[in-house]
Backbone as CSV, one residue per row, in Angstrom:
resi,resn,N_x,N_y,N_z,CA_x,CA_y,CA_z,C_x,C_y,C_z
1,UNK,15.397,-52.834,67.066,14.069,-53.305,66.878,14.044,-54.761,66.720
2,UNK,12.995,-55.454,67.316,12.891,-56.887,67.184,11.481,-57.279,66.743
3,UNK,11.346,-58.449,66.121,10.117,-58.976,65.807,9.955,-60.405,66.363
4,UNK,8.754,-60.737,66.713,8.487,-62.090,67.216,7.295,-62.652,66.534
5,UNK,7.388,-63.894,66.073,6.205,-64.521,65.530,5.690,-65.552,66.507
6,UNK,4.467,-65.452,66.804,3.849,-66.398,67.747,3.422,-67.629,67.000
7,UNK,4.175,-68.663,67.158,3.984,-69.934,66.417,2.607,-70.577,66.637
8,UNK,1.992,-70.260,67.779,0.716,-70.807,68.116,-0.412,-70.196,67.185
9,UNK,-0.181,-68.893,66.878,-1.099,-68.144,66.093,-0.870,-68.288,64.616
10,UNK,0.387,-68.403,64.207,0.792,-68.412,62.806,0.037,-69.453,61.953
11,UNK,-0.572,-69.081,60.896,-1.274,-70.088,60.041,-0.476,-70.385,58.746
12,UNK,0.726,-69.738,58.658,1.652,-70.083,57.586,1.228,-69.519,56.225
13,UNK,0.478,-68.381,56.233,0.001,-67.844,54.896,1.121,-67.280,54.066
14,UNK,2.210,-66.838,54.706,3.415,-66.355,54.004,3.376,-64.865,53.553
15,UNK,2.349,-64.151,53.949,2.259,-62.671,53.582,3.482,-61.928,54.094
16,UNK,3.818,-62.221,55.298,4.959,-61.448,55.919,6.214,-61.733,55.089
17,UNK,6.412,-62.878,54.659,7.658,-63.242,53.821,7.615,-62.502,52.515
18,UNK,6.490,-62.457,51.936,6.289,-61.676,50.641,6.605,-60.197,50.863
19,UNK,6.103,-59.599,51.929,6.258,-58.262,52.179,7.697,-57.825,52.588
20,UNK,8.304,-58.822,53.496,9.604,-58.431,54.006,10.519,-59.710,54.078
21,UNK,10.947,-60.135,52.880,11.703,-61.390,52.849,13.107,-61.299,53.531
22,UNK,13.606,-60.062,53.777,14.826,-59.947,54.504,14.719,-60.015,56.034
23,UNK,13.430,-60.023,56.441,13.134,-60.134,57.932,12.470,-61.473,58.267
24,UNK,11.521,-61.910,57.484,10.853,-63.157,57.683,11.160,-64.239,56.701
25,UNK,11.023,-65.502,57.147,11.119,-66.672,56.291,10.165,-67.750,56.770
26,UNK,9.907,-68.661,55.890,9.142,-69.833,56.249,9.979,-70.981,56.667
27,UNK,9.701,-71.580,57.782,10.307,-72.824,58.201,9.216,-73.806,58.371
28,UNK,9.095,-74.740,57.432,8.051,-75.670,57.331,6.804,-74.894,57.104
29,UNK,5.752,-75.075,57.885,4.550,-74.408,57.637,4.249,-73.118,58.550
30,UNK,5.394,-72.618,59.152,5.258,-71.485,60.003,6.306,-70.388,59.573
31,UNK,5.933,-69.156,59.813,6.913,-68.046,59.541,7.765,-67.887,60.811
32,UNK,9.023,-67.452,60.548,9.955,-67.174,61.636,10.672,-65.856,61.285
33,UNK,11.279,-65.241,62.307,12.125,-64.075,62.084,13.507,-64.487,61.732
34,UNK,14.070,-63.952,60.731,15.460,-64.357,60.255,16.565,-63.737,61.022
35,UNK,16.309,-62.575,61.631,17.337,-61.874,62.282,17.019,-61.581,63.758
36,UNK,18.085,-61.511,64.535,17.866,-61.130,65.952,17.479,-59.659,66.091
37,UNK,18.178,-58.798,65.402,17.916,-57.386,65.532,17.664,-56.887,64.076
38,UNK,16.511,-56.198,63.909,16.138,-55.705,62.624,16.861,-54.360,62.312
39,UNK,17.550,-54.375,61.188,18.243,-53.097,60.768,17.358,-51.964,60.573
40,UNK,17.738,-50.725,60.874,16.870,-49.597,60.789,16.253,-49.442,59.364
41,UNK,17.022,-49.753,58.327,16.502,-49.671,56.947,15.440,-50.672,56.603
42,UNK,15.332,-51.742,57.500,14.365,-52.800,57.213,13.158,-52.732,58.228
43,UNK,13.177,-51.785,59.081,12.096,-51.567,60.094,10.730,-51.368,59.521
44,UNK,10.615,-50.539,58.580,9.314,-50.334,57.906,8.840,-51.576,57.231
45,UNK,9.739,-52.349,56.534,9.310,-53.626,55.968,8.829,-54.646,57.057
46,UNK,9.538,-54.639,58.177,9.116,-55.542,59.274,7.738,-55.258,59.782
47,UNK,7.519,-53.926,59.964,6.166,-53.488,60.460,5.094,-53.799,59.383
48,UNK,5.384,-53.586,58.191,4.382,-53.892,57.141,4.118,-55.381,57.098
49,UNK,5.140,-56.170,57.221,4.859,-57.612,57.285,4.031,-58.020,58.395
50,UNK,4.215,-57.432,59.471,3.418,-57.699,60.714,1.937,-57.257,60.505
51,UNK,1.759,-56.158,59.871,0.458,-55.602,59.546,-0.304,-56.503,58.595
52,UNK,0.370,-57.167,57.724,-0.271,-58.045,56.759,-0.707,-59.335,57.303
53,UNK,-0.185,-59.701,58.478,-0.608,-60.945,59.078,-2.096,-61.038,59.398
54,UNK,-2.807,-61.954,58.873,-4.277,-62.047,58.984,-4.764,-62.436,60.394
55,UNK,-3.773,-62.953,61.178,-4.088,-63.497,62.520,-3.393,-62.794,63.593
56,UNK,-2.643,-61.717,63.216,-1.921,-60.852,64.214,-0.938,-61.677,65.002
57,UNK,-0.158,-62.528,64.339,0.787,-63.437,64.997,2.169,-62.777,65.173
58,UNK,2.374,-61.542,64.648,3.667,-60.968,64.602,3.598,-59.701,65.464
59,UNK,4.671,-59.578,66.339,4.814,-58.354,67.178,6.183,-57.698,66.796
60,UNK,6.090,-56.450,66.598,7.367,-55.758,66.243,7.540,-54.642,67.275
61,UNK,8.621,-54.589,67.942,8.890,-53.541,68.988,10.290,-53.153,69.005
Protein backbone atom coordinates (compact mmCIF):
# COMPACT_ATOMS: atom_id res chain seq x y z
CA UNK A 1 0.00 0.00 0.00
CA UNK A 2 1.21 3.49 -0.87
CA UNK A 3 0.18 7.02 0.05
CA UNK A 4 0.73 10.18 -1.95
CA UNK A 5 0.36 13.76 -0.74
CA UNK A 6 -0.50 16.30 -3.45
CA UNK A 7 1.76 19.21 -2.50
CA UNK A 8 -0.34 21.60 -4.60
CA UNK A 9 -3.44 20.85 -2.49
CA UNK A 10 -1.77 20.43 0.93
CA UNK A 11 -2.43 23.38 3.24
CA UNK A 12 -0.14 22.07 5.99
CA UNK A 13 -2.75 21.67 8.70
CA UNK A 14 -0.93 18.62 10.14
CA UNK A 15 -3.98 16.48 10.91
CA UNK A 16 -2.55 13.54 8.96
CA UNK A 17 0.62 13.71 11.05
CA UNK A 18 -1.40 13.76 14.28
CA UNK A 19 -3.43 10.72 13.20
CA UNK A 20 -0.61 8.71 11.61
CA UNK A 21 2.84 9.95 12.69
CA UNK A 22 4.47 6.72 11.50
CA UNK A 23 3.23 7.38 7.96
CA UNK A 24 3.19 11.18 7.54
CA UNK A 25 5.46 14.01 8.62
CA UNK A 26 5.74 17.73 8.03
CA UNK A 27 8.53 19.09 5.87
CA UNK A 28 8.37 22.82 6.10
CA UNK A 29 4.73 23.79 5.68
CA UNK A 30 3.66 20.65 3.76
CA UNK A 31 2.92 17.08 4.74
CA UNK A 32 4.87 14.26 3.11
CA UNK A 33 4.78 10.47 3.27
CA UNK A 34 7.63 9.07 5.38
CA UNK A 35 7.68 5.58 3.86
CA UNK A 36 7.71 4.15 0.34
CA UNK A 37 5.53 1.19 1.28
CA UNK A 38 3.04 1.36 4.14
CA UNK A 39 3.25 -1.64 6.45
CA UNK A 40 0.03 -3.64 6.78
CA UNK A 41 -0.29 -2.78 10.47
CA UNK A 42 -0.15 0.95 9.61
CA UNK A 43 -2.62 0.80 6.70
CA UNK A 44 -5.62 1.81 8.78
CA UNK A 45 -3.71 4.75 10.25
CA UNK A 46 -2.67 5.87 6.76
CA UNK A 47 -6.28 5.76 5.57
CA UNK A 48 -7.51 7.64 8.64
CA UNK A 49 -4.86 10.30 8.11
CA UNK A 50 -6.01 10.73 4.51
CA UNK A 51 -9.65 10.96 5.59
CA UNK A 52 -8.78 13.73 8.08
CA UNK A 53 -7.28 15.91 5.35
CA UNK A 54 -9.67 18.87 4.92
CA UNK A 55 -8.62 19.44 1.30
CA UNK A 56 -8.39 15.78 0.20
CA UNK A 57 -4.70 16.09 -0.65
CA UNK A 58 -3.84 12.49 0.27
CA UNK A 59 -4.45 9.40 -1.81
CA UNK A 60 -3.95 5.93 -0.31
CA UNK A 61 -4.01 2.91 -2.59
